[in-house]
C-alpha positions in Angstrom: 9.9 -5.0 24.3 8.3 -2.4 22.5 7.9 0.8 22.9 6.2 2.8 20.6 5.4 7.1 20.8 2.5 7.6 18.5 -0.4 10.3 17.7 -3.3 10.7 15.8 -3.4 11.3 12.0 -3.2 15.0 13.1 0.0 14.8 15.0 -2.0 15.4 18.2 -2.1 13.2 21.6 -4.5 10.5 21.6 -6.9 11.2 24.3 -10.2 9.4 23.6 -10.2 6.2 26.4 -12.4 4.1 23.5 -9.5 4.5 21.1 -6.9 3.3 23.6 -8.9 0.8 24.7 -9.4 -0.6 21.1 -5.4 -0.5 20.6 -4.9 -2.1 23.4 -7.4 -5.1 23.5 -6.6 -5.5 18.9 -3.0 -5.6 20.2 -3.7 -8.3 22.7 -6.0 -9.9 20.9 -3.3 -10.5 17.8 -0.8 -12.1 20.1 -3.1 -14.7 21.9 -4.8 -15.8 18.2 -3.0 -18.8 18.0 -0.7 -19.5 14.7 -1.3 -15.8 13.8 0.5 -12.2 14.2 -0.5 -9.3 14.1 -0.9 -9.2 10.6 -3.8 -11.3 11.0 -5.7 -7.9 11.8 -8.1 -7.1 8.9 -8.1 -3.7 7.4 -11.5 -1.8 6.9 -11.4 -3.1 3.0 -11.0 -6.5 4.0 -14.0 -9.0 3.8 -14.8 -12.4 4.8 -14.9 -14.6 1.9 -17.9 -16.1 2.2 -19.7 -13.0 1.5 -17.6 -12.2 -1.3 -15.4 -13.5 -4.3 -12.2 -12.0 -3.7 -10.2 -11.2 -7.3 -6.3 -10.5 -7.0 -4.7 -9.0 -10.0 -1.2 -7.6 -11.6 -0.3 -6.1 -14.7 0.6 -3.5 -16.7 -0.5 0.1 -15.3 -2.0 2.0 -18.2 -4.9 5.0 -18.3 -8.0 3.7 -18.1 -7.6 0.0 -17.0 -9.6 0.4 -13.9 -12.8 1.6 -16.3 -12.2 -1.5 -18.6 -11.9 -4.2 -15.6 -14.9 -2.7 -13.8 -16.7 -2.1 -16.9 -16.3 -5.7 -17.7 -17.2 -7.0 -14.5 -20.4 -5.1 -14.7 -21.7 -6.3 -17.7 -20.9 -10.4 -16.5 -23.2 -9.3 -13.9 -20.8 -8.7 -11.2 -20.9 -6.4 -8.7 -17.8 -4.2 -7.1 -18.5 -3.9 -3.3 -15.3 -3.3 -2.8 -11.2 -2.7 -4.2 -8.1 -1.5 -3.1 -5.7 -0.7 -6.3 -1.8 0.7 -6.1 0.2 1.5 -9.2 4.0 1.7 -8.6 6.4 1.7 -11.4 4.4 1.3 -14.6 2.7 -1.8 -12.6 -0.6 -2.3 -10.8 -2.0 -4.7 -8.1 -5.7 -4.4 -7.3 -7.9 -6.8 -4.8 -11.7 -6.9 -5.5 -14.3 -7.7 -3.5 -17.5 -8.9 -5.5 -20.7 -10.5 -5.5 -23.0 -12.0 -8.1 -25.5 -9.6 -8.9 -28.1 -12.4 -8.9 -27.7 -13.5 -5.9 -25.8 -10.8 -3.9 -23.2 -13.3 -2.5 -20.0 -14.9 -3.5 -20.0 -16.1 -7.3 -20.8 -20.1 -7.0 -21.2 -20.7 -10.7 -17.9 -22.5 -11.9 -18.8 -21.4 -15.3 -19.1 -18.2 -14.8 -16.1 -17.8 -12.5 -13.8 -19.4 -15.6 -15.4 -16.9 -17.9 -14.5 -13.7 -15.5 -11.3 -15.2 -15.2 -10.2 -15.6 -18.8 -11.8 -12.2 -19.5 -10.1 -10.0 -17.1 -7.1 -12.0 -17.8 -7.6 -11.0 -21.5 -8.0 -7.3 -20.7 -4.5 -7.1 -18.2 -2.4 -8.9 -20.5 -3.0 -6.0 -23.1 0.7 -5.4 -24.8 1.9 -8.9 -25.8 5.5 -7.4 -25.1 4.9 -6.1 -21.4 5.4 -7.7 -18.6 3.1 -11.0 -17.8 -0.4 -10.3 -16.1 -1.5 -12.2 -13.4 -5.0 -12.7 -12.0 -6.7 -15.1 -10.0 -9.6 -16.0 -7.5 -8.5 -16.0 -3.5 -9.8 -19.1 -1.8 -9.3 -17.6 1.8 -9.8 -14.4 3.8 -7.6 -11.9 2.8 -6.1 -10.6 6.5 -5.1 -7.3 5.5 -5.4 -6.1 1.8 -2.6 -3.4 2.6 -0.5 -6.1 3.2 -1.4 -8.5 0.2 -0.8 -5.6 -2.0 2.8 -5.6 -0.9 3.1 -9.1 -1.4 1.7 -8.8 -4.4 3.8 -5.9 -6.0 6.8 -7.6 -4.5 5.9 -11.0 -6.6 5.0 -8.6 -9.5 9.2 -7.6 -9.2 7.4 -4.1 -9.0 11.0 -3.0 -7.6 13.0 -3.4 -10.7 13.9 -0.9 -12.5 16.9 0.5 -15.7 17.6 3.8 -13.8 20.0 4.3 -10.5 19.0 7.9 -10.4 18.5 10.1 -7.5 15.7 8.7 -5.2 12.5 10.7 -6.2 11.6 10.8 -1.8 15.1 13.0 -1.3 15.9 9.6 0.6 18.9 7.6 1.4 18.8 3.9 2.1 22.0 1.7 3.5 22.8 -1.9 4.2 26.4 -2.1 6.3 27.5 -5.1 8.2 28.0 -5.1 12.4 30.5 -7.6 12.7 30.9 -7.1 16.3 27.1 -8.5 16.9 26.7 -10.2 13.7 24.1 -8.1 12.0 23.5 -6.5 8.8 22.6 -2.8 9.6 19.6 -1.2 7.1 19.3 2.7 8.1 15.9 4.6 6.0 15.9 8.2 5.7 13.4 9.3 3.7 10.1 11.8 4.1 7.8 10.9 6.7 4.0 9.3 6.0 1.9 7.9 7.5 2.0 4.0 7.4 5.4 4.3 6.6 6.9 2.2 9.3 4.0 -0.7 8.3 5.4 -0.5 4.6 9.1 -1.2 5.9 8.5 -4.2 8.1 6.3 -5.8 5.0 8.8 -5.9 2.8 11.4 -6.8 5.4 9.2 -10.1 6.7 8.3 -11.0 3.2 12.3 -10.8 1.8 12.6 -13.4 4.8 14.4 -11.2 6.9 14.2 -11.0 11.2 14.3 -7.4 12.8 16.2 -8.1 16.1 16.7 -4.3 17.3 15.2 -1.4 15.6 14.8 2.4 16.4 12.3 4.6 14.4 12.5 8.4 14.8 10.9 11.1 13.0 11.4 15.3 12.7 9.3 17.4 11.1 9.2 15.9 7.3 11.9 13.3 7.9 11.9 9.6 8.8 14.6 7.9 10.2 14.6 4.1 10.8 17.4 1.9 11.3 16.7 -2.1 12.0 19.5 -4.5 12.9 18.7 -7.8 10.9 19.5 -11.8 10.0 18.3 -13.7 7.2 15.9 -16.3 8.5 18.5 -19.3 8.0 20.7 -16.6 11.0 23.2 -15.4 8.1 23.6 -11.7 7.3 23.6 -10.5 3.7 26.9 -11.2 2.3 27.1 -10.2 -1.2 26.6 -6.7 -3.1 23.8 -8.1 -5.3 21.7 -8.8 -1.9 22.1 -5.5 -0.6 21.7 -3.7 -3.8 18.1 -6.3 -4.2 17.0 -5.4 -0.7 17.3 -1.3 -1.2 15.4 -1.6 -4.4 13.1 -3.3 -2.6 12.7 -1.2 0.5 12.4 2.0 -2.1 9.4 0.5 -3.9 8.1 -0.6 -0.9 8.2 3.2 0.3 7.0 4.5 -3.2 3.8 2.6 -3.3 1.8 4.5 -0.7 3.0 8.0 -1.6 0.3 10.1 -2.7 0.6 12.4 -5.7 -2.0 14.3 -7.8 -5.3 14.7 -6.8 -6.8 13.4 -4.2 -10.7 12.6 -5.1 -13.2 11.4 -2.4 -16.6 10.5 -3.6 -19.6 10.1 -0.9 -22.6 8.7 -2.6 -25.8 6.5 -2.2 -24.3 3.3 -3.5 -25.8 1.3 -6.6 -24.8 -1.6 -9.2 -22.3 0.1 -11.8 -21.2 3.5 -9.5 -17.6 2.2 -10.0 -17.7 1.6 -13.6 -19.7 5.0 -14.4 -17.5 7.1 -12.3 -14.1 5.5 -14.0 -15.3 6.0 -16.8 -16.0 10.0 -16.1 -12.3 9.8 -15.3 -11.3 7.7 -18.8 -13.4 10.4 -20.9 -11.2 13.3 -19.4 -8.0 11.6 -19.7 -7.4 11.1 -16.0 -5.0 8.0 -14.7 -5.9 6.6 -11.8 -2.7 6.1 -9.2 -4.1 4.5 -6.0 -8.0 3.4 -5.4 -9.9 2.4 -2.0 -13.3 1.6 -2.8 -15.8 0.8 -0.2 -19.4 0.5 0.9 -20.8 1.2 4.4 -24.5 0.0 4.4 -25.9 1.5 1.4 -23.4 4.4 1.0 -20.7 4.3 -1.1 -17.0 6.0 0.1 -14.7 6.1 -2.7 -11.1 7.5 -2.7 -8.9 8.2 -6.1 -5.2 9.3 -6.5 -5.5 10.9 -10.3 -2.8 12.3 -12.8 -3.4 13.3 -15.8 -2.7 11.0 -18.5 0.9 11.5 -18.5 1.3 11.5 -15.2 1.4 15.4 -14.4 -1.1 17.9 -12.9 -4.6 17.6 -13.9 -5.9 21.1 -15.5 -8.3 22.9 -13.2 -10.7 22.8 -15.9 -10.9 19.4 -16.5 -11.4 18.7 -12.8 -14.8 21.1 -12.9 -16.0 18.9 -15.9 -15.4 16.1 -13.8 -17.2 17.5 -10.5 -20.2 18.9 -13.1 -20.8 15.1 -14.3 -20.4 13.3 -10.9 -22.3 16.0 -8.9 -20.4 18.8 -7.1 -22.2 17.8 -4.0 -20.6 14.5 -4.3 -17.1 14.5 -4.9 -14.4 16.3 -2.9 -11.1 17.5 -4.4 -7.6 17.8 -2.6 -4.5 18.8 -3.9 -1.7 16.3 -2.4 2.2 16.7 -2.4 3.4 14.8 -5.3 6.8 12.3 -4.5 8.9 15.0 -6.5 7.9 17.7 -4.7 10.6 19.3 -3.0 10.5 19.4 1.2 9.1 22.1 2.5 11.6 22.3 5.4 15.6 22.1 5.2 16.0 22.3 8.5 15.4 18.4 9.1 18.1 18.0 6.5 21.0 18.3 9.0 19.5 17.0 12.3 21.3 14.5 14.5 19.5 11.5 15.1 19.3 8.4 17.7 21.1 5.8 16.3 21.0 1.4 17.6 24.7 1.9 17.0 25.7 3.8 19.8 24.5 1.4 22.1 27.0 -1.4 21.2 29.5 1.1 21.9 28.3 1.9 25.5 26.0 4.8 25.0 22.3 4.7 26.8 19.2 4.0 24.7 16.6 6.2 24.5 13.7 4.3 22.4 14.6 0.5 22.0 12.4 -1.6 20.0 13.4 -5.3 20.4 11.2 -7.0 17.5 12.7 -10.6 17.9 9.7 -11.8 15.2 9.2 -13.2 11.8 5.9 -11.0 10.8 4.5 -7.4 11.9 2.2 -5.8 10.1 
């Protein structure tokens, strides 16, 4: 039994009957699909592999990397129709949906594919002393790009870090045992944001944990999550090393999508080389792309970038004005977003009481219970 209380992106009750109907149909269809699960729902940036060549790559993040990649593909007569890029802990993961400039379809020439792979791999490797980079083509449809990005960054071990300092999001993650019921209990308290639940469940699923019970709650800027889990083999987390690794991976999953710096929204007529030109302008003005969502709707390019200066700090206003002037004032919308290190604006939520499923096992009634006996949820 799943019970979810949801709002729209602005925090309002959903009253649009078309939206409600779409949600219902999507959930029903996802469960009826043979051999699939909710993770098989396509995201907006997903693409059918027969229409595009899908390139996956991970590597060491650095200023200007996206500019170098897009310029190289343009030089090789490849057009980027869509892209999603995440960065975290000095690592980067990206999905590119590209077409052959000559045919407008996927790249079918084996020699050209080989040259593209060799050239991109060379750019990604960069510093030979850094962790290895990886680049490849995927031969199957990417069913959910954000889910895939989580998997790519997890495989790239972006959760590994040397420091054990306080969590930037003022959060807390604990893993304890519920010996009476044979579960491990994961408790997460952090700043709330859209898709936090999705990101957490992706990580638990990819780490081969099954969620049997869960409660999710939010109040103001704080979110509280509690999961009763076992490994797919039925075992709980038996060692301190396993608990520490789970905490590291959950922390990374939560941090990957945190917005920082400036949000730049570009909406203009699409053309070959547009992404290369825009990212080149960013690089020339010392901007570093921390996250990107590039898409095309008809003949219109709709691109969103989160940028900082080269050192990861705030961008000077004069720099943004210069960028807007070069790209076009009417095409670029600039929005300041809260950094992951920004202090919480409300201290009241720090001391609120929250519902815990632990109370269920000691006789107290439940207000909201999600009995999630599943292997994957996206």
